[in-house]
C-alpha positions in Angstrom: 34.5 31.3 -54.0 36.6 31.3 -50.6 38.6 28.9 -49.1 36.2 27.7 -47.3 34.2 27.1 -50.1 36.3 25.3 -52.2 36.2 21.2 -52.5 39.2 19.3 -51.0 41.2 18.4 -53.4 40.8 14.7 -54.9 43.4 12.5 -53.7 45.0 10.3 -56.6 45.7 6.6 -55.4 46.5 3.4 -57.5 45.1 -0.4 -56.6 48.8 -2.2 -56.5 47.0 -4.6 -58.0 47.7 -2.8 -61.5 50.8 -3.3 -61.8 50.9 -7.3 -60.4 53.2 -8.5 -62.8 56.0 -6.4 -61.5 58.0 -8.8 -59.5 58.3 -5.1 -57.0 59.0 -5.3 -53.4 56.0 -3.6 -51.4 58.6 -0.4 -51.1 59.5 -0.6 -55.1 55.5 -0.3 -55.6 55.7 3.0 -53.0 58.9 4.2 -55.1 56.9 4.2 -58.2 53.8 5.6 -56.4 55.8 8.9 -55.5 57.0 8.8 -58.9 54.2 9.5 -60.1 52.4 11.8 -58.0 49.9 9.2 -56.0 49.2 10.2 -52.7 47.1 6.6 -51.9 48.6 3.5 -52.1 46.0 0.5 -52.4 47.2 -3.0 -51.2 44.3 -4.9 -52.0 45.4 -7.9 -51.3 47.5 -9.7 -48.7 50.0 -10.5 -51.1 50.5 -7.6 -52.6 52.1 -5.8 -49.3 54.1 -8.9 -48.5 52.6 -10.7 -45.8 51.1 -9.3 -42.4 54.4 -9.4 -40.0 54.1 -6.5 -38.2 58.0 -5.7 -38.4 57.6 -5.7 -42.2 54.1 -3.8 -42.0 55.7 -1.0 -40.0 59.1 -0.8 -42.3 55.9 -0.3 -45.4 54.7 2.6 -43.2 57.7 4.1 -42.4 58.6 4.4 -45.8 55.2 5.7 -47.0 55.3 8.7 -44.1 58.4 9.5 -45.7 57.1 9.6 -49.3 54.1 11.6 -48.2 51.6 8.5 -48.5 48.3 7.4 -47.5 47.8 3.5 -47.3 45.0 1.2 -47.7 44.7 -2.3 -46.9 42.4 -5.0 -48.4 41.9 -8.4 -48.4 40.0 -11.4 -50.8 37.0 -13.0 -50.1 35.1 -12.9 -46.8 32.2 -15.0 -47.8 32.9 -18.6 -46.6 30.6 -20.0 -49.5 32.3 -18.2 -52.2 33.9 -19.9 -55.2 36.9 -18.0 -54.1 36.9 -18.2 -50.0 40.2 -19.4 -49.3 39.2 -21.6 -46.4 42.8 -22.8 -45.8 43.7 -19.7 -44.4 41.1 -20.0 -41.4 38.0 -18.3 -41.1 36.3 -15.4 -42.0 36.4 -13.4 -39.5 39.9 -14.6 -38.3 41.2 -13.5 -41.4 39.3 -10.3 -41.0 40.5 -9.8 -38.0 44.3 -10.2 -38.9 44.0 -7.8 -41.6 42.0 -5.3 -39.1 45.3 -6.0 -37.3 47.5 -5.1 -39.8 45.3 -2.0 -41.3 45.8 -0.6 -37.3 50.0 -0.6 -38.0 50.4 1.0 -41.5 47.2 3.6 -40.6 44.6 2.2 -43.2 41.4 3.7 -42.5 39.9 0.9 -44.4 39.9 -2.6 -45.0 38.8 -3.7 -48.5 36.7 -6.9 -49.1 35.2 -9.1 -51.1 32.1 -11.4 -51.3 33.5 -13.0 -54.5 32.8 -13.4 -58.1 30.3 -14.3 -61.1 30.6 -17.6 -60.3 29.0 -17.4 -56.9 25.6 -16.3 -58.7 25.3 -20.2 -60.0 25.6 -21.3 -56.5 23.2 -23.0 -54.2 20.7 -20.5 -52.7 22.2 -17.8 -55.7 23.8 -14.8 -54.6 21.2 -13.9 -52.3 22.6 -16.8 -49.8 25.8 -15.5 -50.2 25.0 -12.0 -49.4 23.4 -13.5 -46.0 26.6 -15.1 -45.6 28.5 -12.3 -45.9 26.2 -10.2 -43.8 26.5 -12.6 -41.0 30.6 -13.0 -41.1 30.4 -9.2 -40.9 28.0 -8.6 -37.6 30.7 -11.5 -36.1 33.5 -9.1 -36.6 31.8 -5.6 -35.7 33.1 -5.0 -33.1 36.4 -5.6 -33.7 35.9 -3.2 -36.7 34.9 -0.2 -34.1 37.4 -1.1 -31.9 40.1 -0.4 -34.0 38.7 2.6 -35.6 38.4 1.5 -39.2 35.6 0.4 -41.5 35.2 -2.6 -43.7 34.9 -1.5 -47.2 32.7 -3.9 -49.6 33.7 -4.5 -53.4 31.4 -5.0 -56.1 34.2 -7.7 -57.5 34.0 -9.5 -60.8 30.7 -9.5 -61.2 29.3 -10.7 -57.9 27.0 -8.9 -56.7 24.9 -5.5 -58.7 25.0 -2.0 -56.8 21.6 -2.4 -55.8 22.3 -6.2 -53.8 25.5 -4.6 -52.0 23.6 -1.7 -50.8 21.4 -4.2 -49.2 24.4 -6.1 -47.6 26.1 -2.7 -46.6 22.4 -1.7 -45.0 21.9 -4.8 -43.3 25.3 -5.3 -41.7 25.5 -1.6 -40.9 26.6 1.3 -42.5 28.6 2.6 -39.2 31.2 -0.3 -40.1 30.6 -1.1 -43.7 30.6 0.8 -46.5 32.3 0.1 -49.9 34.7 0.0 -52.2 33.3 0.7 -56.1 34.8 -0.3 -58.8 33.8 1.6 -61.8 35.2 -1.4 -64.5 33.4 -4.4 -62.8 30.1 -2.8 -63.1 30.0 -3.8 -66.5 30.8 -7.6 -65.4 27.7 -7.1 -63.6 25.6 -5.7 -67.4 25.5 -2.4 -65.1 25.7 1.5 -66.1 29.3 2.6 -64.1 27.0 6.2 -63.6 24.1 4.0 -62.1 26.6 2.2 -59.6 27.8 5.2 -58.3 24.3 6.7 -57.9 23.7 3.9 -55.9 26.2 3.5 -53.6 27.6 7.2 -53.3 26.3 7.3 -49.5 28.2 4.4 -48.6 31.9 5.1 -50.5 34.7 4.6 -48.9 37.0 4.4 -51.4 37.4 3.1 -55.0 39.0 1.0 -58.1 38.1 3.6 -60.9 38.8 1.8 -64.6 37.7 2.6 -67.6 35.9 0.3 -70.0 33.7 -0.1 -73.2 30.7 -2.1 -74.0 29.3 -2.8 -77.9 26.4 -4.8 -79.1 27.5 -8.9 -80.5 24.7 -11.3 -81.6 25.1 -12.9 -78.1 23.9 -9.9 -76.2 26.9 -7.4 -75.2 30.8 -7.5 -74.8 32.6 -5.7 -72.9 36.5 -4.7 -72.5 38.6 -2.9 -70.2 40.7 0.2 -71.5 43.1 2.8 -69.9 41.9 5.3 -68.7 40.1 8.0 -70.9 40.3 5.7 -73.8 37.3 4.2 -73.5 33.6 5.1 -74.3 32.2 4.8 -70.5 32.2 8.7 -70.1 34.8 8.1 -67.1 36.1 11.5 -67.0 31.7 12.3 -66.0 32.4 9.1 -63.6 35.0 11.0 -61.8 33.6 14.3 -61.9 30.5 13.0 -60.2 32.5 10.7 -57.7 35.2 13.6 -56.7 31.2 15.7 -56.2 29.8 13.0 -54.0 32.3 11.0 -52.3 34.4 13.8 -51.2 37.2 12.5 -49.3 37.7 9.1 -50.6 40.8 8.2 -53.2 40.2 8.2 -56.8 42.0 4.9 -57.0 42.8 3.2 -60.1 43.1 -0.2 -60.7 44.2 -0.4 -64.4 43.4 -3.2 -66.1 43.4 -3.7 -70.0 42.0 -6.5 -71.1 43.1 -8.7 -74.0 39.7 -10.0 -74.7 36.0 -8.8 -74.5 33.9 -11.3 -71.7 30.7 -11.8 -73.8 27.5 -11.5 -72.0 25.1 -13.5 -73.4 21.7 -11.9 -71.8 20.3 -13.1 -75.8 19.8 -16.4 -73.8 17.2 -17.5 -71.4 19.4 -19.1 -69.4 21.8 -16.4 -68.6 19.2 -14.3 -66.8 18.3 -17.3 -64.0 21.3 -15.1 -62.3 19.5 -12.0 -62.2 15.9 -12.9 -61.9 15.9 -9.7 -59.7 17.7 -7.2 -61.9 15.2 -4.5 -63.0 14.2 -3.9 -66.6 15.0 0.0 -65.7 18.6 -0.8 -64.7 19.6 -2.9 -67.4 18.1 -0.7 -69.8 20.7 1.7 -68.2 23.6 -1.2 -69.4 22.0 -1.5 -72.7 22.7 2.0 -73.9 26.2 2.1 -72.6 26.5 -0.7 -75.3 24.6 0.6 -78.1 27.1 3.5 -77.8 30.2 1.4 -77.9 32.3 -0.4 -80.4 34.4 -3.0 -80.5 37.7 -3.3 -79.4 41.2 -5.0 -80.0 44.4 -5.1 -78.1 47.3 -4.1 -80.4 49.9 -7.3 -80.0 52.8 -6.6 -78.3 55.9 -4.9 -80.0 59.1 -6.4 -80.6 61.0 -6.4 -77.7 57.8 -5.5 -75.3 57.2 -7.9 -72.6 53.6 -8.0 -71.0 55.5 -6.5 -67.8 56.3 -3.6 -69.8 52.8 -2.9 -71.7 51.0 -3.5 -67.9 53.6 -0.7 -66.6 53.0 1.8 -69.6 49.1 1.4 -69.3 49.4 2.6 -65.6 51.8 5.5 -66.4 49.2 6.2 -69.2 46.2 6.2 -66.9 47.8 8.3 -63.9 48.7 10.7 -65.9 44.8 11.3 -67.7 44.1 11.1 -64.1 46.0 13.8 -63.0 45.5 15.9 -66.3 41.6 15.5 -65.3 42.2 16.0 -61.6 43.5 19.4 -62.4 41.2 20.5 -63.7 39.1 19.9 -61.3 41.5 22.2 -58.9 41.7 24.8 -61.3 
């Protein structure tokens, strides 16, 4: 194999939401990332970067440059009809415009954003109405995005859209300026197999939130929970290998969330399917097969003297170490 044939080494990234309980400044988050060989720091929400004041953003960019770290910017809902949209912060277009300018300052190539969450599937008009609103918002800011030299990365977030639906939004809005932030863990909240989500969305992926997890059968349907990297049953190593191959150049950014209690997906109840009437049976079968091979997981209680913030930091450090080891084998 010649040097020209060798794949570009995958960059290890970290969504700072993973460390949301640490009460650190953005600069302290960057220092933590540098100590753990993280090359991309993903500020998925405005609050995580500490605000959008230009001088503040320049200081963060300067420190990231010193540490050799690339930055990615993000925000929450851009869908006016979503149950998590914050109308007090302005219209969706106004909020996006502010974050686009912030991304330009910190030299982020993308702005991560979301439609909403699982509850939006039960709002008037269902998820289809929220998807249409999102497409309208995206189209309204196209010129601003293009002029800034950026792309918007819409995430499959908290059970809002399934991969097939997210693909529709991207294609309707325009894949020339809209792509995907793929979240492997959130696939479970949408009764999906993360590997199928990757198969569907790979051509549009700009960045990632990689997270391991487990699904298993319960009388109501299935239970799902999130774990440290390498401790779940998602075959996350295969997911990452496929991601690196299919989405070259996109960071392998971890969003580490280890849940204490499982989320129940009561798909044996007829009412559950009111929010998923368009889901093909063959797609659900992929999720059901995933649950068939999983087994119940419980989170051990905190050790004497250990705080939730301590546990969170340990989860992140263990997950980064596991992922660094896996990525090293891809470069060998």
